[in-house]
BALUM-439369 format. One line per 3 residues: for each residue z, y, x of C-alpha. Coordinates in nm, 4 decimals, always signed. Layout:
N
Z/Y/X ~ ...
END
This chain:
444
-3.3346/-8.9760/+9.6323 ~ -3.4450/-9.0580/+9.9868 ~ -3.4276/-8.6902/+10.0879
-3.0833/-8.6596/+9.9309 ~ -2.9512/-8.9628/+10.1183 ~ -3.0921/-8.8291/+10.4448
-2.9309/-8.4911/+10.3803 ~ -2.5929/-8.6471/+10.3000 ~ -2.6144/-8.8662/+10.6098
-2.6868/-8.5609/+10.8246 ~ -2.3911/-8.3741/+10.6781 ~ -2.1712/-8.6786/+10.7289
-2.2673/-8.6985/+11.0957 ~ -2.1957/-8.3294/+11.1466 ~ -1.8528/-8.3540/+10.9899
-1.7661/-8.6816/+11.1619 ~ -1.8408/-8.5386/+11.5051 ~ -1.6422/-8.2267/+11.4151
-1.3249/-8.4004/+11.2930 ~ -1.1329/-8.3736/+11.6242 ~ -1.1677/-7.9934/+11.6371
-1.1900/-7.9111/+11.2667 ~ -0.8230/-7.8236/+11.2231 ~ -0.8311/-7.5277/+11.4636
-1.1982/-7.4700/+11.5450 ~ -1.3746/-7.4784/+11.2105 ~ -1.4252/-7.1758/+10.9886
-1.6253/-7.1152/+10.6758 ~ -1.7333/-6.8048/+10.4883 ~ -1.9602/-6.7401/+10.1967
-2.0060/-6.6119/+9.8443 ~ -2.0272/-6.7486/+9.4934 ~ -2.1864/-6.5294/+9.2291
-2.2768/-6.5429/+8.8606 ~ -2.5154/-6.2819/+8.7220 ~ -2.6282/-6.1947/+8.3713
-2.9504/-6.0078/+8.2913 ~ -3.0977/-5.8387/+7.9861 ~ -3.4484/-5.7171/+8.0621
-3.6113/-5.5234/+7.7779 ~ -3.9889/-5.4727/+7.7597 ~ -4.0651/-5.5055/+8.1302
-4.4417/-5.5373/+8.0525 ~ -4.4117/-5.1811/+7.9124 ~ -4.5976/-5.2696/+7.5917
-4.6134/-4.9920/+7.3348 ~ -4.3697/-5.0563/+7.0438 ~ -4.2910/-5.4009/+7.1820
-3.9249/-5.4765/+7.2437 ~ -3.9903/-5.8108/+7.4142 ~ -3.6874/-5.9024/+7.6209
-3.5460/-6.1707/+7.8451 ~ -3.1761/-6.2535/+7.8675 ~ -3.0358/-6.5142/+8.1025
-2.7668/-6.6025/+8.3579 ~ -2.8144/-6.7228/+8.7128 ~ -2.5833/-6.8309/+8.9924
-2.5695/-6.9148/+9.3627 ~ -2.3193/-7.0702/+9.6028 ~ -2.3755/-6.9658/+9.9658
-2.1726/-7.1310/+10.2419 ~ -2.1757/-7.0592/+10.6166 ~ -1.9726/-7.3036/+10.8292
-1.9113/-7.2300/+11.1976 ~ -1.8105/-7.5093/+11.4371 ~ -1.6489/-7.3844/+11.7580
-1.6799/-7.6639/+12.0136 ~ -1.5100/-7.4837/+12.3019 ~ -1.4510/-7.1181/+12.3791
-1.7957/-6.9587/+12.4137 ~ -1.9854/-7.2444/+12.2442 ~ -2.0368/-7.2777/+11.8701
-2.2781/-7.4074/+11.6080 ~ -2.3520/-7.2053/+11.2941 ~ -2.5341/-7.3140/+10.9803
-2.5819/-7.1763/+10.6298 ~ -2.6872/-7.3313/+10.3016 ~ -2.7257/-7.2323/+9.9375
-2.6370/-7.4771/+9.6602 ~ -2.6835/-7.4969/+9.2828 ~ -2.8939/-7.1814/+9.2826
-3.0877/-7.1111/+8.9664 ~ -3.0756/-7.0165/+8.6010 ~ -2.8210/-7.1562/+8.3569
-2.9946/-7.3861/+8.1131 ~ -3.2132/-7.5369/+8.3835 ~ -3.1006/-7.8492/+8.5657
-2.9302/-7.6913/+8.8669 ~ -2.8971/-8.0328/+9.0283 ~ -3.2731/-8.0437/+9.0885
-3.4417/-7.8480/+9.3676 ~ -3.4646/-7.4728/+9.3255 ~ -3.8118/-7.3282/+9.3549
-3.8576/-7.1877/+9.7033 ~ -4.0709/-6.8813/+9.6437 ~ -4.0494/-6.7741/+10.0066
-3.9597/-6.4330/+10.1345 ~ -4.2276/-6.3828/+10.3958 ~ -4.2411/-6.1410/+10.6815
-4.5683/-5.9710/+10.6069 ~ -4.7970/-5.8923/+10.3211 ~ -5.1346/-5.7303/+10.3128
-5.4712/-5.7013/+10.1484 ~ -5.7158/-5.9894/+10.1549 ~ -5.9713/-5.9413/+10.4272
-6.2757/-6.0724/+10.2440 ~ -6.3207/-6.3880/+10.4519 ~ -6.0507/-6.6071/+10.3078
-5.7571/-6.4849/+10.5122 ~ -5.5161/-6.1963/+10.5327 ~ -5.6080/-5.8656/+10.6811
-5.2382/-5.8372/+10.7441 ~ -5.0302/-6.1418/+10.8263 ~ -4.9792/-6.4524/+10.6193
-4.6652/-6.4948/+10.4109 ~ -4.4980/-6.7784/+10.5935 ~ -4.2279/-6.8249/+10.3294
-3.8603/-6.8189/+10.4127 ~ -3.8845/-7.1532/+10.5906 ~ -3.5765/-7.2966/+10.4234
-3.5459/-7.6699/+10.3534 ~ -3.4793/-7.7871/+9.9961 ~ -3.3108/-8.1192/+9.9224
-3.3272/-8.3095/+9.5938 ~ -2.9744/-8.1973/+9.5012 ~ -3.0676/-7.8269/+9.5039
-2.9221/-7.7623/+9.8490 ~ -3.1265/-7.5250/+10.0620 ~ -3.0488/-7.4980/+10.4318
-3.1344/-7.1577/+10.5813 ~ -2.9809/-7.1644/+10.9284 ~ -2.8712/-7.4027/+11.2017
-2.8356/-7.2697/+11.5553 ~ -2.6216/-7.2875/+11.8663 ~ -2.4545/-6.9901/+12.0372
-2.3253/-7.0031/+12.3927 ~ -2.2196/-6.7562/+12.6584 ~ -2.3501/-6.7478/+13.0132
-2.2623/-6.5332/+13.3113 ~ -2.5517/-6.3022/+13.2216 ~ -2.5272/-6.2803/+12.8434
-2.5334/-6.4658/+12.5137 ~ -2.8006/-6.7164/+12.4104 ~ -2.8708/-6.8270/+12.0541
-3.1275/-7.0980/+11.9836 ~ -3.2290/-7.2711/+11.6641 ~ -3.3333/-7.1916/+11.3106
-3.1997/-6.8492/+11.2159 ~ -3.2824/-6.5218/+11.0463 ~ -3.5336/-6.2616/+11.1548
-3.6896/-5.9417/+11.0153 ~ -3.3462/-5.7795/+10.9928 ~ -3.3070/-5.4639/+11.1991
-3.1298/-5.1295/+11.1815 ~ -3.0732/-5.0230/+10.8214 ~ -3.1563/-5.2299/+10.5125
-3.4829/-5.0373/+10.4794 ~ -3.7872/-5.2418/+10.5800 ~ -3.5958/-5.5699/+10.6028
-3.7241/-5.8960/+10.4582 ~ -3.4935/-6.1645/+10.5933 ~ -3.6888/-6.4699/+10.6995
-3.5822/-6.7939/+10.8710 ~ -3.7699/-6.9297/+11.1720 ~ -3.7140/-7.1166/+11.4943
-3.6234/-6.8750/+11.7728 ~ -3.4503/-6.8266/+12.1074 ~ -3.2484/-6.5081/+12.1643
-3.0981/-6.3612/+12.4765 ~ -2.8581/-6.0673/+12.4347 ~ -2.6582/-5.8855/+12.6959
-2.4782/-5.5558/+12.7540 ~ -2.6118/-5.3114/+13.0100 ~ -2.3013/-5.0960/+12.9699
-2.0096/-5.0524/+12.7348 ~ -2.2339/-4.8785/+12.4806 ~ -2.5810/-5.0268/+12.5418
-2.6956/-5.3773/+12.4475 ~ -3.0407/-5.5343/+12.4711 ~ -3.2042/-5.8294/+12.2971
-3.5058/-6.0446/+12.3882 ~ -3.6380/-6.2930/+12.1321 ~ -3.9149/-6.5515/+12.1081
-4.0072/-6.6786/+11.7603 ~ -4.2198/-6.9638/+11.6328 ~ -4.3290/-6.8666/+11.2810
-4.6083/-7.1205/+11.2203 ~ -4.6884/-7.4252/+11.4358 ~ -5.0328/-7.5827/+11.4478
-4.9783/-7.8322/+11.7307 ~ -4.7162/-8.0645/+11.5826 ~ -4.7842/-8.4351/+11.5294
-4.7569/-8.3716/+11.1538 ~ -5.0589/-8.1448/+11.1734 ~ -5.2574/-8.2976/+11.4578
-5.5959/-8.1958/+11.3151 ~ -5.5173/-7.8332/+11.4006 ~ -5.4646/-7.7135/+11.7570
-5.3444/-7.3780/+11.8822 ~ -5.3477/-7.2268/+11.5343 ~ -5.0062/-7.0708/+11.5415
-4.8131/-6.7585/+11.4562 ~ -4.5716/-6.6455/+11.7260 ~ -4.3590/-6.3341/+11.7614
-4.1929/-6.1647/+12.0580 ~ -3.9198/-5.9016/+12.0304 ~ -3.7478/-5.6631/+12.2697
-3.4777/-5.4347/+12.1320 ~ -3.2055/-5.2032/+12.2572 ~ -2.9064/-5.0601/+12.0720
-2.6671/-4.7786/+12.1632 ~ -2.3279/-4.7551/+11.9922 ~ -2.0581/-4.4951/+12.0401
-1.7989/-4.3288/+11.8227 ~ -1.9780/-4.1769/+11.5260 ~ -2.3299/-4.2815/+11.6232
-2.5441/-4.5952/+11.6358 ~ -2.9097/-4.5934/+11.7311 ~ -3.1672/-4.8479/+11.8392
-3.5309/-4.9186/+11.9138 ~ -3.7211/-5.2411/+11.8419 ~ -4.0609/-5.3502/+11.9680
-4.2218/-5.6567/+11.8088 ~ -4.5598/-5.8179/+11.8629 ~ -4.6920/-6.0885/+11.6318
-4.9963/-6.3002/+11.7166 ~ -5.1515/-6.5075/+11.4387 ~ -5.4282/-6.7629/+11.5010
-5.3690/-6.9808/+11.1941 ~ -5.7254/-6.9066/+11.0825 ~ -5.9435/-7.0700/+11.3465
-6.2029/-6.7933/+11.3168 ~ -5.9626/-6.4948/+11.3283 ~ -5.7110/-6.3716/+11.5843
-5.4664/-6.1170/+11.4435 ~ -5.2294/-5.9118/+11.6583 ~ -4.9773/-5.6603/+11.5277
-4.7500/-5.4338/+11.7342 ~ -4.4495/-5.2723/+11.5635 ~ -4.2101/-5.0004/+11.6830
-3.8980/-4.9272/+11.4813 ~ -3.6350/-4.6696/+11.5826 ~ -3.3275/-4.6123/+11.3654
-3.0107/-4.4036/+11.3653 ~ -2.6772/-4.4057/+11.1846 ~ -2.4415/-4.1163/+11.2455
-2.1447/-3.9334/+11.0985 ~ -2.1271/-3.5562/+11.1267 ~ -1.8112/-3.4116/+10.9762
-1.7986/-3.5179/+10.6100 ~ -2.1641/-3.6282/+10.6133 ~ -2.3146/-3.9680/+10.6896
-2.6846/-3.9864/+10.7811 ~ -2.9111/-4.2818/+10.8472 ~ -3.2825/-4.3116/+10.8995
-3.5506/-4.5501/+11.0197 ~ -3.9228/-4.5558/+11.0955 ~ -4.1642/-4.8492/+11.1127
-4.4939/-4.7861/+11.2851 ~ -4.7363/-5.0740/+11.3248 ~ -5.0832/-5.1008/+11.4701
-5.3083/-5.3916/+11.5554 ~ -5.6337/-5.5679/+11.4801 ~ -5.7903/-5.8775/+11.3292
-6.0732/-6.0009/+11.5534 ~ -6.3294/-6.2387/+11.4065 ~ -6.5261/-6.4881/+11.6154
-6.9022/-6.5178/+11.6513 ~ -6.9240/-6.7607/+11.3584 ~ -6.7955/-6.5006/+11.1112
-6.9854/-6.2203/+11.2804 ~ -7.2979/-6.4234/+11.2133 ~ -7.2180/-6.3903/+10.8435
-7.1747/-6.0137/+10.8725 ~ -6.7965/-5.9929/+10.9028 ~ -6.6445/-5.7345/+11.1344
-6.3184/-5.6830/+11.3177 ~ -6.0463/-5.4992/+11.1222 ~ -5.7930/-5.2394/+11.2305
-5.4370/-5.2910/+11.1000 ~ -5.1753/-5.0198/+11.0584 ~ -4.8620/-4.9222/+10.8695
-4.6201/-4.6286/+10.8561 ~ -4.2863/-4.6386/+10.6744 ~ -4.0197/-4.3654/+10.6832
-3.6656/-4.3660/+10.5439 ~ -3.3907/-4.1031/+10.5440 ~ -3.0587/-4.1058/+10.3592
-2.7749/-3.8527/+10.3718 ~ -2.4504/-3.8408/+10.1791 ~ -2.1382/-3.6262/+10.1985
-1.7887/-3.6438/+10.0570 ~ -1.7330/-3.3817/+9.7865 ~ -1.3942/-3.3590/+9.6211
-1.2926/-3.6982/+9.4817 ~ -1.6381/-3.8470/+9.5267 ~ -1.9664/-3.8169/+9.7150
-2.3237/-3.6967/+9.6642 ~ -2.6409/-3.7671/+9.8557 ~ -3.0150/-3.8096/+9.8617
-3.2876/-4.0461/+9.9820 ~ -3.6466/-3.9977/+10.0929 ~ -3.8635/-4.3024/+10.1548
-4.2333/-4.3440/+10.2215 ~ -4.4618/-4.6449/+10.2615 ~ -4.8258/-4.5880/+10.3482
-5.0943/-4.6932/+10.1019 ~ -5.4489/-4.8103/+10.1669 ~ -5.7152/-4.5726/+10.0368
-5.9864/-4.8420/+10.0567 ~ -5.8583/-5.2030/+10.0393 ~ -6.2013/-5.3567/+10.1028
-6.2989/-5.1761/+10.4230 ~ -6.2121/-5.2753/+10.7805 ~ -5.9306/-5.0222/+10.8160
-5.6374/-5.2080/+10.6589 ~ -5.3124/-5.0245/+10.5913 ~ -4.9869/-5.1375/+10.4392
-4.9499/-5.4670/+10.6274 ~ -4.5682/-5.4677/+10.6261 ~ -4.3228/-5.5009/+10.3396
-3.9461/-5.4849/+10.3074 ~ -3.8055/-5.6490/+9.9953 ~ -3.4368/-5.6616/+10.0984
-3.3911/-5.2888/+10.0375 ~ -3.3473/-5.2356/+9.6631 ~ -3.3338/-4.8601/+9.5968
-3.3416/-4.8942/+9.2154 ~ -3.2440/-5.1512/+8.9546 ~ -3.6023/-5.1740/+8.8268
-3.8550/-5.0110/+9.0620 ~ -3.9146/-5.1736/+9.4023 ~ -3.6486/-5.4363/+9.3401
-3.6555/-5.8128/+9.3992 ~ -3.2961/-5.8723/+9.2863 ~ -3.3992/-5.9559/+8.9315
-3.7101/-6.1729/+8.9103 ~ -3.9172/-5.9845/+8.6519 ~ -4.2211/-5.7695/+8.7166
-4.2744/-5.4252/+8.5705 ~ -4.5908/-5.3240/+8.3925 ~ -4.8654/-5.5108/+8.2121
-5.1585/-5.3316/+8.3775 ~ -5.0143/-5.2678/+8.7233 ~ -4.6935/-5.3287/+8.9131
-4.4939/-5.1575/+9.1829 ~ -4.3990/-5.4947/+9.3241 ~ -4.0665/-5.6006/+9.4703
-4.0920/-5.3912/+9.7877 ~ -4.1658/-5.0269/+9.8567 ~ -4.5401/-5.0079/+9.9131
-4.7975/-4.7290/+9.8669 ~ -4.5233/-4.4941/+9.7524 ~ -4.3203/-4.1811/+9.7950
-3.9653/-4.2207/+9.6643 ~ -3.7111/-3.9421/+9.6083 ~ -3.3512/-3.9991/+9.4982
-3.0340/-3.8057/+9.4303 ~ -2.7110/-3.9939/+9.3773 ~ -2.3391/-3.9486/+9.3367
-2.0311/-4.1624/+9.3009 ~ -1.6555/-4.1634/+9.2675 ~ -1.3509/-4.3831/+9.2124
-1.1721/-4.2473/+8.9044 ~ -0.9007/-4.5139/+8.9274 ~ -0.7902/-4.7583/+9.1935
-1.0288/-5.0506/+9.2521 ~ -1.3064/-4.8976/+9.0370 ~ -1.6238/-4.7501/+9.1929
-1.8969/-4.5799/+8.9879 ~ -2.2389/-4.4701/+9.1150 ~ -2.5292/-4.2941/+8.9421
-2.8830/-4.2610/+9.0847 ~ -3.1825/-4.0590/+8.9674 ~ -3.5162/-4.1636/+9.1230
-3.8742/-4.0425/+9.1088 ~ -4.1701/-4.2203/+9.2688 ~ -4.5436/-4.1739/+9.2963
-4.8229/-4.3501/+9.4817 ~ -4.9422/-4.2437/+9.8247 ~ -5.3019/-4.3388/+9.7443
-5.4719/-4.3359/+9.4034 ~ -5.7088/-4.6295/+9.3587 ~ -5.9585/-4.7276/+9.0888
-5.8817/-4.4189/+8.8782 ~ -5.5190/-4.5225/+8.8372 ~ -5.2697/-4.2359/+8.8054
-5.0199/-4.1994/+9.0896 ~ -4.7061/-4.1463/+8.8728 ~ -4.4747/-4.4506/+8.8838
-4.2150/-4.2706/+8.6753 ~ -3.8538/-4.1610/+8.6754 ~ -3.5608/-4.4027/+8.6739
-3.1929/-4.3511/+8.5985 ~ -2.9407/-4.6130/+8.7155 ~ -2.5646/-4.6347/+8.6852
-2.3420/-4.9110/+8.8220 ~ -1.9680/-4.9704/+8.8076 ~ -1.7796/-5.2212/+9.0216
-1.4185/-5.3260/+8.9678 ~ -1.2203/-5.5177/+9.2291 ~ -1.0199/-5.7787/+9.0359
-0.8844/-5.9296/+9.3581 ~ -0.9459/-5.8232/+9.7159 ~ -1.2211/-6.0866/+9.7315
-1.3370/-6.0844/+9.3685 ~ -1.5605/-5.8100/+9.2213 ~ -1.7077/-5.7580/+8.8773
-2.0111/-5.5269/+8.8558 ~ -2.2054/-5.3930/+8.5594 ~ -2.5253/-5.1911/+8.5754
-2.7751/-5.0116/+8.3536 ~ -3.1224/-4.8951/+8.4530 ~ -3.3790/-4.7063/+8.2455
-3.7360/-4.6416/+8.3601 ~ -3.9329/-4.3573/+8.2050 ~ -4.2623/-4.5258/+8.2876
-4.5337/-4.3129/+8.4457 ~ -4.9061/-4.3205/+8.3732 ~ -4.9626/-4.5488/+8.6739
-4.8869/-4.8379/+8.4381 ~ -5.1775/-4.7483/+8.2108 ~ -5.4075/-4.8854/+8.4763
-5.7593/-4.7498/+8.5015 ~ -5.7858/-4.6827/+8.1257 ~ -5.5968/-4.3668/+8.0363
-5.6139/-4.4632/+7.6658 ~ -5.3777/-4.7558/+7.7222 ~ -5.0439/-4.6930/+7.5543
-4.7229/-4.7874/+7.7302 ~ -4.3515/-4.7589/+7.6636 ~ -4.0349/-4.7405/+7.8699
-3.8149/-5.0270/+7.9848 ~ -3.4467/-5.0772/+8.0531 ~ -3.2287/-5.3341/+8.2263
-2.8682/-5.4418/+8.1769 ~ -2.6939/-5.6548/+8.4369 ~ -2.3479/-5.7835/+8.5221
-2.2268/-5.9828/+8.8187 ~ -1.9091/-6.1689/+8.9111 ~ -1.8852/-6.2435/+9.2837
-1.6182/-6.3970/+9.5046 ~ -1.6324/-6.3582/+9.8828 ~ -1.4489/-6.6126/+10.0966
END
């Protein structure tokens, strides 16, 4: 109750100070969605039709307070998010989104970078604040400072939106070229709330440039993350990510690469116990092309995320993840919160995988869009005698626009499960799985 009262008081103060300008200088946008799921046999048990069926919902609101021209405050919160049948007035579980994942390093830490969680703040009334930051213009460019999103760049591929404290400076070098410089504080070890830990932080620094012209958009990001949250380990990761989006005649093409390299250096204490420094690396590649054909379109996708051929050595691969890109309804998808496979799992983000897709879509009548996708995936590295075949998945979705701002979507996905899910015992018997979903969403 105390947290709720504090939250309501804070909201009251914000609105009270905004009353004089609210009539002309306040705007709000957001979404409200209701989703239904039927998930059949996601553990892939042989002759087992175990299923889950449930509804969930979320209200997302983003108010913007314009104080004067060139100065504004933006925030965003989610409310009453959860599954019908639970008490949606109580706090939703914050599972965190995290910027990085990796393999354990053998000395109680991450060989990659720690999952910091999404950093959002939950109140007792199931209200989760994601963002609160100020934007203002200067003679040299735009500055944004506060708690806002990161790990979003280029295409959807490789993104895992996170929320951290940061300061951004963005400016245009020309009509078509813009640059961004950012400083992030991901984890703080010097605050008065944690005064037993000093200088055990995770910080990030970003420099990025983007070029935009008619028919083409391209950019390059450089990010360095330094993690000293383990007092005996200093981890540093450097990431380069170029991307491109372009239209050539009837074809649209987009692609992106993530290349990361770094190290985890242990101190003399751990070296005395036989631990060694680790090398960190990651390579991810994405390419999508589609073209208009008659009344519809066709296209294809290639995606790759490097696997680690030896998770227990000092050459650690696969330290990045990107769970915001959902190429399938079942495989590599964090939209619906069920795992796939009883002996192994592909996880919610593309990792240790090659993925190939062909797709097509059309609008047979006004306001109706239909899309079908055929996907095949296999592992980059085979480990512990586990087969590399994830399987083949067929998905079809249909979306109908009831109003300009109101959509109803239905979807069906079927996974012909590959032998990867048998685990290390090839005698294990598995079966396929399918998913039914529907979603009603209003955008305002």
